[in-house]
TIGU-974392 format. One line per field, with one value per residue: residue number from 1; x, y negated, z negated of N, C-alpha, C in turn; residue in one letter. Coordinates in nm, 2 decimals. Layout:
// TIGU-974392
num	[NUM|...]
npx	[X|...]
npy	[Y|...]
npz	[Z|...]
capx	[X|...]
capy	[Y|...]
capz	[Z|...]
cpx	[X|...]
cpy	[Y|...]
cpz	[Z|...]
residu	[a|...]
END
This chain:
// TIGU-974392
num	[1|2|3|4|5|6|7|8|9|10|11|12|13|14|15|16|17|18|19|20|21|22|23|24|25|26|27|28|29|30|31|32|33|34|35|36|37|38|39|40|41|42|43|44|45|46|47|48|49|50|51|52|53|54|55|56|57|58|59|60|61|62|63|64|65|66|67|68|69|70|71|72|73|74|75|76|77|78|79|80|81|82|83|84|85|86|87|88|89|90|91|92|93|94|95|96|97|98|99|100|101|102|103|104|105|106|107|108|109|110|111|112|113|114|115|116|117|118|119|120|121|122|123|124|125|126|127|128|129|130|131|132|133|134|135|136|137|138|139|140|141|142|143|144|145|146|147|148|149|150|151|152|153|154|155|156|157|158|159|160|161|162|163|164|165|166|167|168|169|170|171|172|173|174|175|176|177|178|179|180|181|182|183|184|185|186|187|188|189|190|191|192|193|194|195|196|197|198|199|200|201|202|203|204|205|206|207|208|209|210|211|212|213|214|215|216|217|218|219|220|221|222|223|224|225|226|227|228|229|230|231|232|233|234|235|236|237|238|239|240|241|242|243|244|245|246|247|248|249|250|251|252|253|254|255|256|257|258|259|260|261|262|263|264|265|266|267|268|269|270|271|272|273|274|275|276|277|278|279|280|281|282|283|284|285|286|287|288|289|290|291|292|293]
npx	[0.08|0.05|0.13|0.02|0.21|0.20|-0.04|-0.33|-0.62|-0.95|-1.08|-1.18|-0.97|-0.78|-0.64|-0.33|-0.26|-0.05|-0.16|-0.30|-0.12|-0.04|-0.29|-0.36|-0.16|-0.23|-0.50|-0.53|-0.74|-0.97|-0.89|-0.86|-0.62|-0.36|-0.29|-0.02|0.09|0.36|0.55|0.57|0.73|0.99|1.25|1.52|1.50|1.33|1.03|0.81|0.88|0.96|0.70|0.57|0.71|0.62|0.35|0.34|0.41|0.17|-0.04|-0.13|0.01|-0.05|0.10|0.09|0.18|0.24|0.39|0.53|0.47|0.35|0.22|0.36|0.56|0.82|1.11|1.11|1.18|1.46|1.59|1.38|1.25|1.43|1.46|1.20|1.20|1.39|1.22|1.00|1.15|1.23|0.98|0.81|0.52|0.18|0.05|0.13|0.06|-0.01|-0.09|-0.27|-0.17|0.00|0.25|0.48|0.73|1.00|1.16|1.01|0.78|0.45|0.17|-0.03|-0.24|-0.23|-0.44|-0.40|-0.35|-0.52|-0.37|-0.21|0.05|0.08|0.00|0.20|0.40|0.31|0.30|0.57|0.66|0.53|0.63|0.89|0.88|0.78|0.99|1.19|1.12|1.05|0.80|0.44|0.24|-0.03|-0.25|-0.42|-0.74|-0.82|-0.94|-1.10|-1.12|-1.11|-1.10|-0.88|-0.87|-0.71|-0.73|-0.77|-0.86|-1.08|-1.09|-1.13|-1.07|-0.81|-0.70|-0.75|-0.59|-0.34|-0.31|-0.33|-0.10|0.11|0.08|0.02|-0.20|-0.54|-0.61|-0.91|-1.07|-1.35|-1.48|-1.34|-1.44|-1.71|-1.68|-1.55|-1.73|-1.96|-1.86|-1.81|-2.03|-2.11|-2.23|-2.18|-2.20|-2.18|-1.92|-1.79|-1.84|-1.72|-1.44|-1.14|-1.24|-1.20|-0.93|-0.89|-0.71|-0.74|-0.97|-1.06|-1.23|-1.38|-1.46|-1.61|-1.59|-1.82|-1.86|-1.90|-1.89|-1.79|-2.02|-2.20|-2.28|-2.27|-1.95|-1.75|-1.51|-1.24|-1.16|-1.11|-1.19|-1.41|-1.72|-1.81|-2.02|-2.36|-2.41|-2.17|-2.13|-2.35|-2.23|-2.02|-2.14|-2.22|-1.97|-1.87|-2.05|-1.96|-1.68|-1.65|-1.55|-1.31|-1.01|-1.05|-1.01|-1.07|-1.02|-0.89|-0.78|-0.80|-0.95|-0.94|-1.10|-1.14|-1.00|-1.18|-1.41|-1.32|-1.27|-1.54|-1.65|-1.49|-1.59|-1.84|-1.80|-1.69|-1.90|-2.04|-1.85|-1.86|-2.11|-2.11|-1.92|-1.92|-1.90|-1.72|-1.42|-1.21|-0.86|-0.61|-0.37|-0.04|0.26|0.51|0.78]
npy	[0.12|-0.21|-0.52|-0.85|-1.09|-1.36|-1.49|-1.52|-1.32|-1.41|-1.28|-1.08|-1.04|-0.90|-0.96|-0.82|-0.57|-0.41|-0.17|-0.07|-0.01|0.25|0.38|0.19|0.25|0.54|0.54|0.33|0.11|-0.07|-0.38|-0.74|-0.87|-0.90|-1.05|-1.19|-1.30|-1.51|-1.54|-1.29|-1.15|-1.23|-1.11|-0.91|-0.64|-0.33|-0.14|-0.30|-0.42|-0.19|-0.09|-0.32|-0.35|-0.14|-0.18|-0.42|-0.37|-0.28|-0.47|-0.79|-1.07|-1.30|-1.54|-1.67|-1.92|-2.00|-2.16|-2.39|-2.64|-2.87|-3.11|-3.23|-3.44|-3.45|-3.38|-3.12|-2.78|-2.67|-2.43|-2.25|-2.30|-2.22|-1.95|-1.89|-1.93|-1.73|-1.51|-1.55|-1.56|-1.28|-1.14|-1.27|-1.46|-1.48|-1.72|-1.97|-2.08|-2.33|-2.49|-2.79|-2.91|-2.92|-2.75|-2.75|-2.92|-3.12|-2.89|-2.71|-2.45|-2.38|-2.15|-2.20|-2.40|-2.73|-3.03|-3.33|-3.70|-3.90|-4.11|-4.40|-4.35|-4.09|-3.96|-4.03|-3.90|-3.62|-3.61|-3.62|-3.40|-3.20|-3.24|-3.17|-2.91|-2.80|-2.86|-2.72|-2.46|-2.44|-2.42|-2.46|-2.56|-2.46|-2.65|-2.60|-2.69|-2.79|-2.61|-2.75|-2.88|-3.10|-3.46|-3.72|-4.04|-4.22|-4.20|-4.32|-4.25|-4.04|-3.70|-3.55|-3.74|-3.80|-3.54|-3.54|-3.75|-3.66|-3.44|-3.55|-3.72|-3.55|-3.33|-3.08|-2.81|-2.69|-2.49|-2.36|-2.32|-2.18|-2.10|-2.26|-2.51|-2.48|-2.41|-2.65|-2.85|-2.79|-2.82|-3.09|-3.20|-3.24|-3.24|-2.94|-2.90|-3.14|-3.23|-3.02|-3.10|-3.34|-3.27|-3.23|-3.01|-2.91|-2.86|-2.63|-2.34|-2.10|-1.93|-1.89|-1.68|-1.60|-1.47|-1.62|-1.70|-1.77|-2.02|-2.27|-2.62|-2.88|-3.01|-2.83|-2.78|-2.60|-2.46|-2.35|-2.11|-2.06|-1.76|-1.52|-1.27|-1.11|-1.02|-1.20|-1.47|-1.53|-1.80|-1.88|-1.73|-1.83|-2.10|-2.04|-1.97|-2.21|-2.33|-2.19|-2.26|-2.51|-2.50|-2.29|-1.95|-1.83|-1.70|-1.51|-1.47|-1.22|-1.30|-1.14|-1.11|-1.02|-0.77|-0.57|-0.40|-0.07|0.02|0.04|-0.08|-0.37|-0.37|-0.34|-0.60|-0.76|-0.67|-0.78|-1.04|-1.04|-0.97|-1.21|-1.36|-1.26|-1.31|-1.58|-1.59|-1.69|-1.96|-2.24|-2.42|-2.69|-2.64|-2.58|-2.82|-2.76|-2.74|-2.97|-2.99]
npz	[-0.01|0.08|-0.05|-0.09|-0.22|-0.21|-0.21|-0.39|-0.38|-0.32|-0.54|-0.84|-1.13|-1.41|-1.74|-1.80|-2.03|-2.28|-2.38|-2.17|-1.96|-1.87|-1.78|-1.59|-1.39|-1.35|-1.29|-1.10|-1.06|-0.86|-0.84|-0.79|-0.88|-1.12|-1.45|-1.64|-1.96|-1.97|-2.17|-2.30|-2.15|-2.13|-2.14|-2.09|-2.04|-2.12|-2.21|-2.13|-1.89|-1.74|-1.68|-1.57|-1.33|-1.18|-1.16|-1.04|-0.78|-0.69|-0.73|-0.67|-0.85|-1.13|-1.33|-1.64|-1.84|-2.19|-2.36|-2.28|-2.38|-2.25|-2.30|-2.51|-2.71|-2.70|-2.49|-2.24|-2.33|-2.22|-2.21|-2.26|-2.01|-1.83|-1.87|-1.81|-1.53|-1.45|-1.49|-1.30|-1.06|-1.07|-1.05|-0.84|-0.86|-0.73|-0.84|-1.09|-1.40|-1.66|-1.97|-2.05|-2.31|-2.64|-2.81|-2.96|-3.17|-3.29|-3.28|-3.41|-3.36|-3.28|-3.34|-3.15|-2.92|-2.90|-2.90|-2.72|-2.73|-2.49|-2.32|-2.14|-2.17|-2.26|-2.02|-1.85|-1.95|-1.95|-1.66|-1.59|-1.71|-1.57|-1.31|-1.37|-1.43|-1.19|-1.01|-1.11|-1.09|-0.83|-0.72|-0.71|-0.99|-1.19|-1.38|-1.67|-1.81|-2.13|-2.43|-2.69|-3.04|-3.18|-3.12|-3.01|-3.15|-3.03|-2.76|-2.44|-2.20|-2.03|-2.06|-1.81|-1.63|-1.69|-1.61|-1.35|-1.25|-1.34|-1.16|-0.90|-0.91|-0.94|-0.76|-0.86|-0.92|-1.03|-1.30|-1.36|-1.63|-1.74|-1.97|-2.15|-2.09|-2.17|-2.45|-2.55|-2.48|-2.62|-2.88|-2.89|-2.84|-2.57|-2.22|-2.06|-1.77|-1.65|-1.73|-1.59|-1.33|-1.33|-1.32|-1.11|-0.93|-0.66|-0.65|-0.77|-0.82|-0.94|-1.17|-1.50|-1.73|-2.03|-2.37|-2.65|-3.02|-3.28|-3.52|-3.80|-3.82|-4.08|-4.11|-4.06|-3.81|-3.49|-3.43|-3.18|-3.10|-2.91|-2.87|-2.72|-2.76|-2.72|-2.53|-2.25|-2.25|-2.19|-2.13|-2.04|-1.81|-1.66|-1.63|-1.49|-1.24|-1.16|-1.12|-0.92|-0.71|-0.67|-0.62|-0.43|-0.34|-0.57|-0.70|-1.00|-1.32|-1.58|-1.92|-2.20|-2.53|-2.79|-2.98|-2.77|-2.52|-2.37|-2.05|-1.85|-1.94|-1.92|-1.64|-1.55|-1.62|-1.47|-1.23|-1.24|-1.21|-0.95|-0.79|-0.80|-0.67|-0.42|-0.34|-0.27|-0.06|0.18|0.15|0.24|0.11|0.03|0.07|-0.19|-0.23|-0.12|-0.31|-0.25|-0.32]
capx	[0.00|0.14|0.07|0.07|0.24|0.20|-0.16|-0.42|-0.73|-1.08|-1.14|-1.14|-0.87|-0.78|-0.52|-0.27|-0.22|0.03|-0.24|-0.36|-0.01|-0.05|-0.42|-0.34|-0.08|-0.29|-0.63|-0.54|-0.85|-0.99|-0.89|-0.79|-0.49|-0.35|-0.22|0.04|0.16|0.51|0.63|0.57|0.81|1.10|1.35|1.60|1.46|1.24|0.90|0.73|0.94|0.93|0.55|0.53|0.76|0.54|0.21|0.36|0.40|0.04|-0.14|-0.10|0.04|-0.06|0.17|0.04|0.25|0.17|0.49|0.61|0.44|0.35|0.17|0.44|0.61|0.96|1.15|1.08|1.28|1.54|1.62|1.26|1.21|1.54|1.42|1.07|1.24|1.43|1.10|0.93|1.23|1.22|0.84|0.74|0.38|0.10|0.02|0.18|-0.02|0.02|-0.20|-0.27|-0.17|0.14|0.28|0.61|0.77|1.11|1.22|0.92|0.69|0.32|0.11|-0.16|-0.23|-0.29|-0.49|-0.30|-0.43|-0.53|-0.33|-0.12|0.19|0.09|-0.02|0.31|0.49|0.27|0.34|0.72|0.69|0.49|0.73|1.02|0.86|0.75|1.10|1.28|1.05|1.03|0.67|0.33|0.19|-0.17|-0.27|-0.55|-0.82|-0.80|-1.04|-1.05|-1.20|-1.12|-1.08|-0.82|-0.93|-0.64|-0.75|-0.82|-0.89|-1.16|-1.02|-1.15|-1.01|-0.68|-0.66|-0.76|-0.47|-0.22|-0.31|-0.31|0.02|0.22|0.05|-0.02|-0.33|-0.62|-0.67|-1.04|-1.12|-1.50|-1.50|-1.28|-1.54|-1.83|-1.64|-1.51|-1.85|-2.05|-1.79|-1.80|-2.18|-2.12|-2.31|-2.08|-2.21|-2.14|-1.79|-1.75|-1.87|-1.62|-1.31|-1.11|-1.25|-1.15|-0.79|-0.88|-0.65|-0.78|-1.07|-1.07|-1.35|-1.34|-1.56|-1.58|-1.65|-1.91|-1.84|-1.96|-1.80|-1.82|-2.16|-2.31|-2.30|-2.19|-1.82|-1.70|-1.36|-1.17|-1.10|-1.09|-1.20|-1.56|-1.78|-1.84|-2.16|-2.46|-2.40|-2.04|-2.16|-2.41|-2.15|-1.94|-2.21|-2.21|-1.85|-1.85|-2.11|-1.87|-1.54|-1.64|-1.49|-1.18|-0.96|-1.13|-0.96|-1.13|-0.92|-0.92|-0.66|-0.83|-1.07|-0.94|-1.17|-1.09|-0.97|-1.30|-1.49|-1.26|-1.30|-1.68|-1.67|-1.44|-1.68|-1.95|-1.74|-1.65|-2.02|-2.08|-1.78|-1.90|-2.24|-2.09|-1.78|-1.93|-1.89|-1.59|-1.38|-1.08|-0.76|-0.53|-0.25|0.08|0.36|0.61|0.91]
capy	[0.00|-0.34|-0.63|-0.98|-1.16|-1.51|-1.55|-1.47|-1.31|-1.46|-1.16|-1.08|-0.97|-0.87|-0.97|-0.69|-0.54|-0.29|-0.05|-0.04|0.03|0.39|0.39|0.11|0.35|0.66|0.54|0.23|0.05|-0.16|-0.50|-0.82|-0.91|-0.88|-1.16|-1.16|-1.41|-1.51|-1.52|-1.15|-1.07|-1.31|-1.04|-0.85|-0.51|-0.26|-0.09|-0.39|-0.45|-0.08|-0.08|-0.42|-0.34|-0.04|-0.23|-0.53|-0.31|-0.23|-0.56|-0.94|-1.11|-1.43|-1.55|-1.77|-1.96|-2.06|-2.21|-2.50|-2.76|-2.96|-3.23|-3.26|-3.56|-3.44|-3.32|-2.97|-2.69|-2.63|-2.28|-2.17|-2.32|-2.14|-1.81|-1.87|-1.93|-1.59|-1.41|-1.58|-1.51|-1.14|-1.11|-1.40|-1.45|-1.58|-1.83|-1.97|-2.17|-2.37|-2.54|-2.92|-2.89|-2.92|-2.64|-2.74|-3.05|-3.12|-2.77|-2.62|-2.39|-2.37|-2.04|-2.26|-2.49|-2.83|-3.14|-3.47|-3.83|-3.93|-4.25|-4.42|-4.30|-3.94|-3.93|-4.05|-3.78|-3.51|-3.61|-3.60|-3.27|-3.11|-3.25|-3.10|-2.77|-2.77|-2.87|-2.62|-2.33|-2.43|-2.39|-2.54|-2.51|-2.49|-2.71|-2.56|-2.77|-2.71|-2.58|-2.84|-2.87|-3.24|-3.55|-3.82|-4.18|-4.31|-4.18|-4.43|-4.19|-3.93|-3.58|-3.51|-3.84|-3.77|-3.43|-3.58|-3.83|-3.57|-3.35|-3.65|-3.77|-3.44|-3.23|-2.95|-2.75|-2.67|-2.38|-2.40|-2.23|-2.21|-2.08|-2.38|-2.61|-2.46|-2.44|-2.79|-2.92|-2.75|-2.88|-3.24|-3.24|-3.30|-3.15|-2.87|-2.91|-3.28|-3.21|-2.94|-3.18|-3.45|-3.22|-3.21|-2.87|-2.88|-2.84|-2.51|-2.22|-1.98|-1.96|-1.80|-1.65|-1.53|-1.49|-1.71|-1.68|-1.89|-2.07|-2.39|-2.73|-2.93|-3.06|-2.73|-2.76|-2.48|-2.48|-2.25|-2.08|-1.99|-1.64|-1.43|-1.13|-1.05|-1.03|-1.33|-1.50|-1.56|-1.94|-1.90|-1.67|-1.93|-2.21|-1.98|-1.97|-2.35|-2.36|-2.13|-2.33|-2.63|-2.46|-2.17|-1.83|-1.87|-1.59|-1.52|-1.37|-1.19|-1.30|-1.07|-1.11|-0.97|-0.67|-0.54|-0.28|0.03|-0.05|0.06|-0.20|-0.48|-0.36|-0.37|-0.74|-0.81|-0.65|-0.87|-1.15|-1.02|-0.98|-1.33|-1.43|-1.21|-1.38|-1.70|-1.59|-1.77|-2.11|-2.30|-2.54|-2.75|-2.56|-2.66|-2.87|-2.69|-2.82|-2.99|-2.97]
capz	[0.00|0.11|-0.16|-0.06|-0.34|-0.20|-0.22|-0.49|-0.31|-0.39|-0.61|-0.97|-1.20|-1.56|-1.82|-1.82|-2.17|-2.28|-2.40|-2.03|-1.86|-1.81|-1.73|-1.46|-1.30|-1.34|-1.22|-1.00|-1.06|-0.77|-0.89|-0.70|-0.92|-1.28|-1.50|-1.76|-2.04|-1.93|-2.30|-2.34|-2.06|-2.09|-2.20|-1.98|-2.00|-2.21|-2.16|-2.05|-1.75|-1.68|-1.63|-1.49|-1.20|-1.11|-1.13|-0.95|-0.65|-0.65|-0.74|-0.68|-0.98|-1.17|-1.45|-1.72|-1.97|-2.31|-2.45|-2.23|-2.44|-2.14|-2.35|-2.62|-2.72|-2.67|-2.35|-2.22|-2.38|-2.09|-2.23|-2.22|-1.88|-1.76|-1.88|-1.73|-1.39|-1.43|-1.49|-1.18|-0.96|-1.07|-1.01|-0.76|-0.86|-0.63|-0.91|-1.22|-1.47|-1.80|-2.05|-2.10|-2.46|-2.69|-2.91|-3.04|-3.21|-3.36|-3.30|-3.47|-3.26|-3.35|-3.25|-3.11|-2.82|-2.97|-2.82|-2.72|-2.70|-2.35|-2.30|-2.03|-2.22|-2.25|-1.89|-1.77|-2.01|-1.89|-1.52|-1.59|-1.75|-1.46|-1.21|-1.40|-1.41|-1.05|-0.94|-1.17|-1.05|-0.69|-0.67|-0.77|-1.11|-1.22|-1.51|-1.75|-1.90|-2.26|-2.54|-2.80|-3.16|-3.23|-3.02|-3.06|-3.15|-2.97|-2.62|-2.36|-2.08|-2.04|-2.03|-1.67|-1.54|-1.72|-1.53|-1.21|-1.23|-1.35|-1.04|-0.81|-0.91|-0.92|-0.67|-0.90|-0.89|-1.14|-1.35|-1.41|-1.75|-1.75|-2.11|-2.23|-2.06|-2.26|-2.58|-2.57|-2.46|-2.74|-3.00|-2.89|-2.81|-2.43|-2.13|-1.99|-1.64|-1.63|-1.75|-1.47|-1.21|-1.33|-1.30|-0.96|-0.89|-0.53|-0.67|-0.83|-0.76|-1.03|-1.26|-1.61|-1.80|-2.16|-2.48|-2.78|-3.14|-3.33|-3.65|-3.82|-3.88|-4.20|-4.11|-4.04|-3.66|-3.44|-3.38|-3.08|-3.11|-2.78|-2.92|-2.61|-2.83|-2.71|-2.40|-2.19|-2.29|-2.07|-2.10|-1.96|-1.68|-1.59|-1.59|-1.38|-1.12|-1.12|-1.08|-0.78|-0.63|-0.64|-0.56|-0.34|-0.41|-0.62|-0.78|-1.13|-1.42|-1.71|-2.01|-2.33|-2.60|-2.92|-2.97|-2.63|-2.49|-2.27|-1.92|-1.76|-1.96|-1.86|-1.50|-1.54|-1.64|-1.35|-1.10|-1.25|-1.16|-0.82|-0.73|-0.79|-0.57|-0.29|-0.30|-0.21|0.01|0.31|0.14|0.24|0.03|0.06|0.01|-0.30|-0.17|-0.17|-0.37|-0.14|-0.37]
cpx	[0.09|0.06|0.11|0.07|0.25|0.07|-0.25|-0.56|-0.84|-1.15|-1.12|-1.04|-0.87|-0.65|-0.46|-0.21|-0.15|-0.05|-0.30|-0.25|-0.04|-0.17|-0.41|-0.27|-0.15|-0.42|-0.62|-0.68|-0.86|-1.00|-0.82|-0.64|-0.48|-0.28|-0.14|0.07|0.31|0.59|0.67|0.69|0.94|1.21|1.40|1.53|1.35|1.12|0.81|0.76|0.92|0.80|0.52|0.57|0.67|0.41|0.23|0.37|0.27|-0.06|-0.07|-0.08|0.01|0.02|0.13|0.11|0.17|0.26|0.56|0.58|0.42|0.31|0.25|0.52|0.76|1.00|1.12|1.21|1.35|1.58|1.50|1.24|1.32|1.49|1.29|1.11|1.30|1.32|1.03|1.02|1.22|1.08|0.77|0.60|0.31|0.06|0.09|0.09|0.03|-0.09|-0.17|-0.28|-0.01|0.14|0.41|0.64|0.88|1.16|1.12|0.80|0.57|0.25|-0.02|-0.13|-0.31|-0.32|-0.39|-0.40|-0.41|-0.50|-0.24|0.02|0.19|0.07|0.12|0.42|0.45|0.31|0.48|0.75|0.65|0.58|0.85|0.99|0.84|0.89|1.20|1.25|1.04|0.89|0.56|0.28|0.04|-0.18|-0.42|-0.62|-0.84|-0.94|-1.01|-1.16|-1.20|-1.07|-0.99|-0.88|-0.86|-0.66|-0.81|-0.88|-0.99|-1.08|-1.02|-1.07|-0.86|-0.63|-0.67|-0.62|-0.35|-0.21|-0.29|-0.15|0.14|0.19|0.04|-0.16|-0.40|-0.64|-0.80|-1.09|-1.25|-1.54|-1.46|-1.37|-1.66|-1.80|-1.62|-1.65|-1.95|-1.99|-1.81|-1.94|-2.19|-2.19|-2.19|-2.09|-2.16|-1.98|-1.73|-1.73|-1.76|-1.48|-1.27|-1.11|-1.21|-1.01|-0.79|-0.82|-0.67|-0.88|-1.04|-1.19|-1.31|-1.47|-1.51|-1.64|-1.72|-1.89|-1.92|-1.87|-1.85|-1.96|-2.25|-2.34|-2.22|-2.05|-1.78|-1.56|-1.32|-1.10|-1.05|-1.10|-1.33|-1.60|-1.80|-1.99|-2.23|-2.44|-2.28|-2.07|-2.23|-2.34|-2.07|-2.02|-2.20|-2.08|-1.83|-1.93|-2.06|-1.75|-1.54|-1.58|-1.34|-1.14|-0.99|-1.07|-1.05|-1.02|-0.98|-0.79|-0.68|-0.95|-1.05|-1.01|-1.09|-1.09|-1.10|-1.39|-1.45|-1.30|-1.44|-1.72|-1.62|-1.53|-1.82|-1.91|-1.73|-1.78|-2.07|-1.99|-1.81|-2.05|-2.22|-1.97|-1.80|-1.91|-1.74|-1.55|-1.26|-0.97|-0.68|-0.39|-0.13|0.18|0.48|0.75|0.97]
cpy	[-0.13|-0.45|-0.75|-1.06|-1.32|-1.57|-1.46|-1.44|-1.36|-1.34|-1.18|-0.99|-0.95|-0.92|-0.84|-0.67|-0.42|-0.16|0.01|0.01|0.14|0.42|0.31|0.20|0.47|0.65|0.43|0.17|-0.05|-0.31|-0.59|-0.87|-0.89|-1.01|-1.14|-1.30|-1.42|-1.47|-1.38|-1.07|-1.14|-1.26|-0.97|-0.72|-0.45|-0.21|-0.17|-0.41|-0.31|-0.05|-0.20|-0.41|-0.24|-0.11|-0.35|-0.48|-0.26|-0.35|-0.71|-0.97|-1.26|-1.44|-1.68|-1.81|-2.02|-2.13|-2.34|-2.62|-2.88|-3.11|-3.29|-3.38|-3.57|-3.37|-3.17|-2.90|-2.62|-2.48|-2.20|-2.20|-2.24|-1.99|-1.78|-1.86|-1.78|-1.49|-1.43|-1.55|-1.36|-1.08|-1.23|-1.38|-1.52|-1.71|-1.85|-2.10|-2.21|-2.45|-2.71|-2.93|-2.92|-2.81|-2.65|-2.90|-3.05|-2.98|-2.68|-2.57|-2.34|-2.25|-2.10|-2.36|-2.62|-2.94|-3.25|-3.57|-3.85|-4.08|-4.27|-4.34|-4.16|-3.90|-3.93|-3.94|-3.65|-3.49|-3.57|-3.44|-3.17|-3.12|-3.17|-2.95|-2.73|-2.76|-2.76|-2.48|-2.32|-2.39|-2.47|-2.48|-2.56|-2.55|-2.67|-2.66|-2.71|-2.68|-2.67|-2.85|-3.01|-3.34|-3.67|-3.96|-4.27|-4.30|-4.30|-4.39|-4.07|-3.82|-3.55|-3.61|-3.83|-3.66|-3.46|-3.66|-3.75|-3.49|-3.44|-3.68|-3.67|-3.34|-3.09|-2.91|-2.73|-2.54|-2.39|-2.29|-2.26|-2.19|-2.20|-2.49|-2.61|-2.48|-2.58|-2.89|-2.91|-2.83|-3.02|-3.29|-3.30|-3.19|-3.08|-2.88|-3.06|-3.29|-3.12|-3.03|-3.29|-3.40|-3.24|-3.08|-2.82|-2.84|-2.69|-2.39|-2.09|-2.03|-1.85|-1.80|-1.57|-1.55|-1.57|-1.66|-1.80|-1.91|-2.20|-2.49|-2.77|-2.97|-2.95|-2.70|-2.66|-2.54|-2.36|-2.24|-2.00|-1.87|-1.52|-1.28|-1.07|-1.06|-1.17|-1.36|-1.53|-1.71|-1.95|-1.84|-1.78|-2.05|-2.16|-1.99|-2.11|-2.39|-2.31|-2.20|-2.47|-2.60|-2.37|-2.05|-1.86|-1.75|-1.61|-1.42|-1.35|-1.19|-1.21|-1.05|-1.05|-0.86|-0.61|-0.40|-0.18|-0.05|-0.06|-0.05|-0.34|-0.49|-0.40|-0.52|-0.80|-0.77|-0.73|-1.00|-1.17|-1.02|-1.11|-1.42|-1.39|-1.27|-1.51|-1.71|-1.65|-1.93|-2.14|-2.40|-2.58|-2.66|-2.65|-2.71|-2.79|-2.79|-2.84|-3.00|-3.12]
cpz	[0.01|0.02|-0.10|-0.18|-0.33|-0.21|-0.32|-0.41|-0.39|-0.45|-0.76|-1.02|-1.34|-1.60|-1.83|-1.96|-2.18|-2.30|-2.26|-1.93|-1.80|-1.74|-1.60|-1.36|-1.26|-1.25|-1.10|-0.96|-0.93|-0.82|-0.79|-0.74|-1.07|-1.31|-1.63|-1.83|-2.02|-2.05|-2.34|-2.25|-2.04|-2.18|-2.08|-1.93|-2.09|-2.14|-2.07|-1.91|-1.68|-1.61|-1.53|-1.35|-1.12|-1.06|-1.04|-0.80|-0.60|-0.64|-0.73|-0.83|-1.01|-1.30|-1.53|-1.84|-2.07|-2.41|-2.40|-2.32|-2.34|-2.20|-2.48|-2.61|-2.68|-2.53|-2.36|-2.28|-2.25|-2.10|-2.19|-2.07|-1.79|-1.76|-1.81|-1.57|-1.37|-1.41|-1.36|-1.06|-0.95|-1.01|-0.95|-0.77|-0.74|-0.70|-1.04|-1.27|-1.61|-1.86|-2.06|-2.25|-2.50|-2.79|-2.98|-3.07|-3.30|-3.39|-3.36|-3.38|-3.34|-3.25|-3.23|-3.00|-2.86|-2.88|-2.82|-2.69|-2.55|-2.32|-2.17|-2.06|-2.21|-2.10|-1.80|-1.82|-1.94|-1.75|-1.51|-1.61|-1.64|-1.34|-1.25|-1.39|-1.26|-0.97|-0.99|-1.11|-0.89|-0.64|-0.76|-0.89|-1.12|-1.35|-1.56|-1.82|-2.02|-2.33|-2.66|-2.92|-3.22|-3.12|-3.08|-3.06|-3.07|-2.80|-2.55|-2.22|-2.12|-2.00|-1.88|-1.59|-1.56|-1.63|-1.40|-1.17|-1.23|-1.22|-0.93|-0.79|-0.90|-0.82|-0.74|-0.88|-1.03|-1.16|-1.42|-1.49|-1.77|-1.90|-2.19|-2.21|-2.16|-2.41|-2.62|-2.57|-2.58|-2.86|-3.01|-2.84|-2.67|-2.34|-2.05|-1.83|-1.59|-1.63|-1.62|-1.35|-1.20|-1.30|-1.14|-0.92|-0.77|-0.52|-0.73|-0.77|-0.83|-1.12|-1.38|-1.67|-1.92|-2.25|-2.59|-2.89|-3.18|-3.48|-3.68|-3.86|-4.02|-4.23|-4.08|-3.89|-3.59|-3.40|-3.30|-3.10|-2.98|-2.83|-2.83|-2.67|-2.81|-2.57|-2.36|-2.21|-2.17|-2.03|-2.01|-1.83|-1.60|-1.55|-1.48|-1.24|-1.08|-1.06|-0.93|-0.68|-0.57|-0.56|-0.45|-0.41|-0.43|-0.70|-0.93|-1.22|-1.54|-1.82|-2.14|-2.40|-2.75|-2.90|-2.84|-2.61|-2.40|-2.14|-1.84|-1.81|-1.92|-1.71|-1.45|-1.55|-1.51|-1.22|-1.11|-1.18|-1.00|-0.74|-0.71|-0.67|-0.45|-0.24|-0.24|-0.12|0.13|0.28|0.16|0.15|0.06|0.00|-0.09|-0.20|-0.21|-0.22|-0.26|-0.19|-0.40]
residu	[m|t|v|d|h|n|t|l|p|a|r|a|g|i|s|l|k|p|m|h|f|q|a|m|l|t|h|q|p|d|l|g|f|v|e|i|h|a|e|n|y|m|v|d|g|g|p|y|h|f|y|l|q|q|i|y|e|q|y|p|l|s|i|h|g|v|g|l|s|i|g|g|l|e|p|l|d|k|n|h|l|n|r|l|k|v|l|l|d|r|y|p|p|a|r|f|s|e|h|l|a|w|s|s|h|q|g|v|y|f|n|d|l|l|p|l|a|y|t|d|a|s|l|q|r|v|c|e|h|i|d|q|v|q|q|a|l|g|r|q|m|l|l|e|n|p|s|t|y|v|e|s|q|e|s|t|w|r|e|t|d|f|m|q|a|a|i|e|r|t|g|c|g|l|l|l|d|v|n|n|i|y|v|s|s|v|n|h|h|q|d|p|v|s|y|l|q|a|l|p|y|s|a|a|g|e|i|h|l|a|g|f|a|v|d|q|d|v|d|g|s|p|l|l|i|d|s|h|d|r|d|i|s|d|e|v|w|s|l|y|d|q|a|l|s|l|c|g|p|v|a|t|l|i|e|r|d|g|n|v|p|a|l|d|v|l|c|a|e|a|q|m|a|e|q|r|l|l|s|i|a|d|i|s|r|p|k|v|a|s|y|a|g]
END
C-alpha cells in the first residue's frame, strides 16, 4: 500500500495510543490518518518508535505539539524546537499543529495549556513565534483555537479576530477544534455558532472532535472541562455539522486522552465523523494557503 504523506485526506482519523499499537498493525482499520503528540516521541529510540515506524508506513500522519508555548512571554525553547524538527524530519507528517496558549515561564513547565491576553503586544509575540517555528521546521503550522475557563481583562482583541490576524500575518493555517469552541462558549456564556462563524474557517487544515467533562464554577453555573476522556456530545456533533457546512470536508480527528476505549470503539466514532464528511464531499472550499518559507 502506497501512503501519501504530503496530504491529509478529507477523512476521519484517531489519536494513536500505545495500547492500540499492536491492534493497529494486526487489524489495519480503515482510517484516514493517525495523529500523535510530538512530545511523546522526542527520543531517539524505544518501543514507541518501533511501532510508529510500522504504522507510518500504513497511514498518513498528523503531528500535534503541546509544548512549544506559542503564547508565552519568553523566547521559544530552541532545544525543544530542534528536537521537534528531528522528529518531523524522521516522520514527515501531512500536518503539524500547535496551540494558541502558553505552558512555560522562567524555566518552569506547566502540565496545562494556559490562556493569554489578546493584546497588540501578544499578537506581535505570537506571530514572531509562529514565524520562528515555520522557518525552523520548513513547513506550515496549524494554530489551534483554545479551550479556556477564564478571560483576561487586559484583552483588547476578540479571540477570533486575534486568530484571524495571526493567520493572515504568518501564513499559518487553522486547527479548528470544535469541542474547544463549545467548551469555551459555554464557559463564557457565548454563542458557539457565532464564534465558529467568526473564525477564519477557510484556513482550516484539520478539525478536532473530543468529549468534555461537566463541573460547576463558584456561582453554580456549568463549567465544561476539555478532558478528552469521554464520548463526543450531541452538542459537539451538531456544531461539527455547522463547521462542515462552512469549511467543506476537512480531515477530522477523534481525540481521546483519558478513559481510552478499545480500538473498535474509537474507529466507530471516526466512522460517524466520516459519514458526515462524505455527506458534504461535493462542497468545495478555498484551499489552505501553503507556507512559502
